[in-house]
N, C-alpha and C positions, 0 to 999 in steps of 0.2 A: 804668101798671103796676097790675095787679089782684093782690091777695092774697086767696085764697079757697080753698074746698074743690074737689076734683075734680068736674067736671060729667059728667053722663051722656053717654056716647059718647067720653070722652077717655082711656079706658084704654089704647088702642093708642098714643096720643100720650105717655102716661106711660111706657110701656115703651120707646118710641123715645128719650125723654129719658134713661132709666136705661141704655140701651144704650151710652152714653158712659162708663160706669163700668168701668175696667179691673179685672177680678176674678181671683182665683187659681183653681187647679184646672181651667183650661181653659174656664171659662164665658164666654159672651157675656152682657152685662148683661140684654138683653131676655129671654133664655132663663131665666136664673136667677130674675129677678124675676117672670116670668110665672107661676111656680109659686105665688107668694104672692098674685098677683092672681086667678088662676083656681081655685086648689086650697086656699086658706086660707079656711075657712068664716067666719072673723071679718072678712074683708076687706069694707070698705064705702067708697063714694066719700067719705062725710063724714069718714072717718078720714085722708084724704090732703089735705094743705095744699099748694097750689101758688102759684108766682108766674108770672103769664102776661102777655105783652106782644105786641101785634099778632097775636093768635091763636096764639102759640107758647108752650109751657111752658118756663120757664127754670130753675126750681128746685122741689124737692119735699121734703117731710117726711111720714112716715107714722106713725100711731099704731097699735100692735098691742095690743089689749085682752088682758090676761093677769092673772087673779087669783093673787096670791102668798100663800103661807103666811107670816104674820107673827104672832109671839106667840100661836100656836095658832088664829088666825083666817084665813079666806080674804079677803084685802083686794083690791078691784079696783085694778088697776094698769095703766098704759099704757106699753108698750115703745115706744121711739123707734127708728125705722130708716128705710132708704131716704132718707137725707139726702144730696142731690146737687144740684149746680148746674153748668150748662154753663160750660165754660171762659171763653167770651166774656162771661158775665154775672157773673163772680165779682168780689169786692171792692166789691159794691154793697149789702151788708147784707141780701141776700134771705133767706139761710138763717136769719139772726138773727130776721127778722120772722116767718118761718114757724114757727120754734121757739116764739116768744112766743105765736103764735096756737094752736099745738098744746097748749102748757102750759095756756093759758086754757081751751081746750076740754076737756081732761082734767079739770081742776078742776071745771068746770061739769057734767060728766057723771058726777061722783061717783068719780073716780079720785084718791085722795089721794097716790099714789106713782107715780113714773115712773122707769124704768131704761133704760139703753142700754149698748152695748158699743162702746167707742172713745173715747179720751181726746183732746179737742181744746179749745183755748181758747174756742171758740164755746160749748161745753157748760158750761164753768165760768162764763161770763158769764151764762148762763141759770139759774144756781143749782144746777147739778149738781155733786156732789162725788165725788172718787175714793173707791171702796169697796175696801178691801184684802182682796178675796176670794182664796181659795186653790184650788189644784188639786193633782193628784198625777201624777207621772211614774212609770209602771210599766216597768221595764227587765228583760227576761227574759234570763237567762244563756244564751249561745249553746249551751252543752252541756246545757241542761235537757232532760230526757226528754220524749217525746211525752206529752201529757195522757191519763191513763187514766180519771180521774173516779172518784168513790166507787162502791162496789158497789151495785147495785140502782137506779141512777139512769140513766134513758134520756135522751139528748140528741138533739134534732131541730131543724130550721129552724122558725121561727115560721110557723104557719098561722092566719090570722085567723079562719076559720070555726071552728076547733077551740080555739084558744088565747086569743083576745082577751078573753072574759069573765074568765078566770082571771088573765090578765096585768093587766087593769084593776084587779081586786080586790087583787092583790099589790102593784101600784104604789101604790094608795091607802094600804094599810097600811104600806108601807115608807117612803113619802115624807111622810106626814102630820105627822111630827115633825121634818122637816128644814126649817129656815127658808129661805125663798126659793124653794122649789119651786113649780111651777104646779099649782093645783088644777084638773085637767082635767075638763071636761064632755064630752058627746058631740062637740061641734064641735071642741074642742081636741084630742081624740084623733084625729079625722079629719085635722086639720092635721098633727099629729105624724107619723102614719103616711104621709101623702102627701108631706111635705116634708123629713123628717129626713135621708133619703139624699142623697148628694152626687155623682151621683144614686143610686148603689147604697147599700143598707144591709145590713149583716150582722146578723141578728136570730136568736138561738138561745135555745132553752128547755130546761129540765131538768125531768123528772118522776120522782117516786118513788111507787110504789104507785098509779100512774095520776093522781096529783095534781101539778099544776104547783108546783114548789118554788123555781125560780130562772129568771131570764132576763137576757140582756145584749144590748145594741144597740150597734153600732159603725158609723162612717162615716169616710171620708177627708175631713178638713177642713184646708185649707191645707197639704196634703202630709203630714199626720200622721194616723195611725189613732187615732181618738178614741172612747172609750167614752161614748156619748151618754147612756146611762141603764142602770141595772141594779137588780135587787132580788132578795131571797131570803127565804124563810121562816126563822124562828129555828131555828138548828141546822143549816142547810144552806149555811153559808158555803163549805164545801169544794166543794159542787156548783157554786156561783157561780164560785169560783176556777177550777174545771175549764172552765167556759164561757169565761172570760177567757183561759185558757191556749190554748184552741182558736182563739180569735180571734187570738192572738199567734203562731200556728203558720204556718210556710211552707206554701204550697200552689201547685200548678200552675194556670195560667190564672187568676191572681189579678187581679180587676178593679181593686182598689185599687193594686196594683203597676203595672199597665198605665197607669192614669191618672197616677200619680205619676212614672212613668219610672224606677223603682228596683226592684232585686231584691226578691222577696217576703220572703225571710228577713231582709234588712236592714231593710225597711220595718216589718215587724210585730213586731220584738223590742222596740220602744219604743211605748208607748201613753200617751195623756193621759186622765186620769180625774177624777172629783170627788175632794175631799180625804178619803181613806179614814180617816186617823188620827182625824179629828174625830168621825165618826159610825159608823164601821164597823171598830173595832179588830180584831174577830174575823176579818173578811174580810182585813184586812192580814196577819194571821198565816197564814191559809189561802193567800194569794197567795205569801207567802214560802216556804211548803212546796211550792208549785208552781213555784218557781224564779224568782220576781220579787223585785227590789229596789224598794221603794216610796220615792220621793223627794218632798219637799215642793216645790211649784211655785207661786210667787206669780203672781197674775193682774194684768196691768197695764192692762186695758181696760174695767173695770167702773165705771160711774158711776150714782149714784142721786140723786133729789131728792124731798123731801117737799113736795108741792104744797099740802096742806091738813092742818095738824096737828090741828085740831079734828075733822075728818072721820075721820082716822086713829085718833084717841083713841076716838071713838065705836065704831069697828069692833073695836078690840082690848080695850076696857075698861080702858085705862090713860091717865093724864093726863101731859102734859108737866110737868116741874119748873118752878118759878118762874124766869123768864128763860131757859129752855132754847130754843135755836133749833130750828126745825122739823127740819133735817137731823140735829142732835144727838139729838133725840127719836127719829127713825127709826133712827139708828145704835145707840141703846140697845136698841131693840126687835129690830133686825136687824143684829147685828154683822157686819162684813165677813168675819171669820175663820170665821163659822158659815154664811154664805150658801151655799146649794147650788142653783144654777140648772142643771137638766139641759139639756145641749146639744140633746137631742131636741125641746125647746121653743123653739129659737132662732128669731130673726126677722131 
């Protein structure tokens, strides 16, 4: 048995292994994960740990480099994903050994934090702890009027050539104070635009006086329309609420409804979002005016681990308290109830 990183020429073998993963939303494993192998600019063979025997890949774990905003600093972090073992090779401790190697590698590469989405005993044994993150459920009243939008605001689909520079600037200003968001560079923007859709993405922008003042992105995730990311300039919460209302509106030839196998009106009246009450109370008020009820939604699948408390302390300029465990130090800097990880950065 070999425990090692992926070798050159094994990417198709990796996709063949991941093809055994039963996925929601009608995906085959090889097609879903191919996007992350071929279209994620951060993908590297050295970030994939595998267990191989007799020339076959039996198990894998992947590191996804993502700098997270923690205590006002962009801290290098490693997302953990693509954790999979063939049925016939399970209960041999392979995933455990791969997780150990991946955590060691992240620590050695200067990533003091790791996060993943999925709660399993395996992760707890590797030092990951459940993080009590929150989300919001947006439920639009069936009799809510069609969204009109504020006067003087023009709404249009996202056009990368026209909108991307303004969207990037607004994203940075809106997200920089939100703990847990990803500090995107060019490569991570390319990843987000290439892979956030499932496979479709609904991306709308709003402009006032020719300036971009709001945007919202949505995709169908596990049969639910999810607001993957949004932002607005100060004072333009009503423009953003109008975009969200448009996303929540019934339409003919709805690709989300066709994929989910549900009527468009039924599917779109319930959206999942980031926890608005924590960082966007004015937006919550604007959404209520647009016919939405905003409900708190606990997340049950977020786990984090502090891999190196000293390295984290150096990044954020704060020290652990005497006797404070690494994960407790991280929880003080990045409380679960404040964590905002945009789904547009998912891995």
